[in-house]
SEVEXMI-815157 format. One record per residue: residue number from 1; residue in three letters; x, y, z of N, C-alpha, C in turn. Coordinates in steps of 0.2 Angstrom, whole numbers, m for minus. Example, Ala and Ser with C-alpha at 12.3 -4.5 7.8 and 13.67 -1.06 7.14 Angstrom:
% residues 2
R   nuke   zavex     npx     npy     npz    capx    capy    capz     cpx     cpy     cpz
R      1     ala      66     m28      39      62     m22      39      66     m16      39
R      2     ser      64     m11      35      68      m5      36      64       0      39
//
This chain:
% residues 53
R   nuke   zavex     npx     npy     npz    capx    capy    capz     cpx     cpy     cpz
R      1     met     m82      31    m169     m87      33    m164     m83      35    m158
R      2     ser     m84      42    m156     m81      45    m151     m84      43    m144
R      3     lys     m80      42    m139     m82      41    m132     m84      47    m129
R      4     asn     m90      47    m126     m93      53    m122     m95      50    m115
R      5     val     m94      55    m110     m96      53    m103     m98      59    m100
R      6     leu    m103      58     m95    m105      64     m91    m102      62     m84
R      7     ala     m97      67     m82     m94      66     m76     m98      70     m70
R      8     val    m101      67     m65    m104      70     m60    m100      70     m54
R      9     his     m97      75     m52     m92      75     m46     m92      81     m43
R     10     asp     m89      82     m37     m87      88     m34     m81      91     m37
R     11     ile     m80      97     m36     m74     101     m38     m70     102     m32
R     12     ser     m65      98     m30     m61     100     m24     m54      99     m26
R     13     cys     m50     101     m21     m43     101     m22     m40      95     m18
R     14     ile     m44      92     m14     m41      86     m10     m46      81     m11
R     15     gly     m44      75     m12     m48      69     m13     m46      65     m19
R     16     arg     m49      59     m20     m47      55     m25     m53      54     m30
R     17     cys     m59      57     m29     m64      57     m33     m67      63     m36
R     18     ser     m63      68     m36     m65      75     m38     m64      75     m46
R     19     leu     m67      80     m49     m66      82     m56     m59      83     m58
R     20     thr     m55      86     m53     m48      88     m54     m44      82     m55
R     21     val     m46      76     m52     m43      70     m53     m45      66     m59
R     22     ala     m52      66     m60     m55      62     m66     m54      65     m73
R     23     leu     m54      71     m73     m53      74     m80     m46      72     m84
R     24     pro     m41      73     m80     m35      71     m84     m34      64     m86
R     25     ile     m37      59     m82     m37      52     m83     m42      51     m89
R     26     leu     m48      54     m89     m52      53     m95     m50      56    m101
R     27     ser     m46      61    m101     m43      65    m107     m38      60    m110
R     28     tyr     m34      57    m105     m28      53    m108     m31      47    m112
R     29     phe     m37      45    m110     m40      39    m114     m44      41    m120
R     30     gly     m44      48    m121     m48      50    m127     m55      51    m126
R     31     val     m57      51    m120     m65      52    m118     m67      59    m118
R     32     glu     m72      61    m122     m74      68    m122     m79      68    m116
R     33     thr     m77      73    m112     m81      73    m105     m85      79    m105
R     34     arg     m91      78    m102     m96      84    m101     m96      84     m93
R     35     leu     m96      90     m90     m95      91     m83    m102      93     m80
R     36     leu    m103      90     m74    m109      92     m70    m107      92     m63
R     37     pro    m105      98     m60    m103      98     m53    m109      97     m49
R     38     thr    m108      93     m43    m113      91     m39    m116      97     m35
R     39     ala    m112     103     m35    m115     109     m32    m121     112     m36
R     40     leu    m122     110     m42    m128     112     m46    m134     108     m44
R     41     leu    m133     102     m41    m138      98     m39    m141      99     m32
R     42     ser    m137     103     m28    m138     104     m21    m144     109     m21
R     43     thr    m149     107     m16    m154     112     m15    m154     115      m8
R     44     his    m149     114      m5    m148     116       2    m145     124       1
R     45     thr    m148     128       4    m146     135       3    m142     137       9
R     46     gly    m142     134      15    m138     136      21    m142     140      25
R     47     asp    m148     142      23    m152     147      27    m156     143      33
R     48     ser    m154     144      39    m157     140      44    m164     141      45
R     49     arg    m167     147      43    m174     148      43    m178     143      39
R     50     ile    m175     141      33    m178     136      29    m177     129      31
R     51     phe    m171     128      33    m169     121      35    m167     121      43
R     52     pro    m171     122      47    m169     122      54    m166     116      57
R     53     ile    m161     117      61    m157     111      63    m159     110      70
//
């Protein structure tokens, strides 16, 4: 039985909880990883007309 996991993280170059850190560790332990970057879950468009500050 193969191990599968969905990794929901940000993709960043700095930090301890990003996909760039998690993937090599999961791969080492033989876990097949599916990726879901948190940017895909964001609904914030950055348009101040939609989200006034």
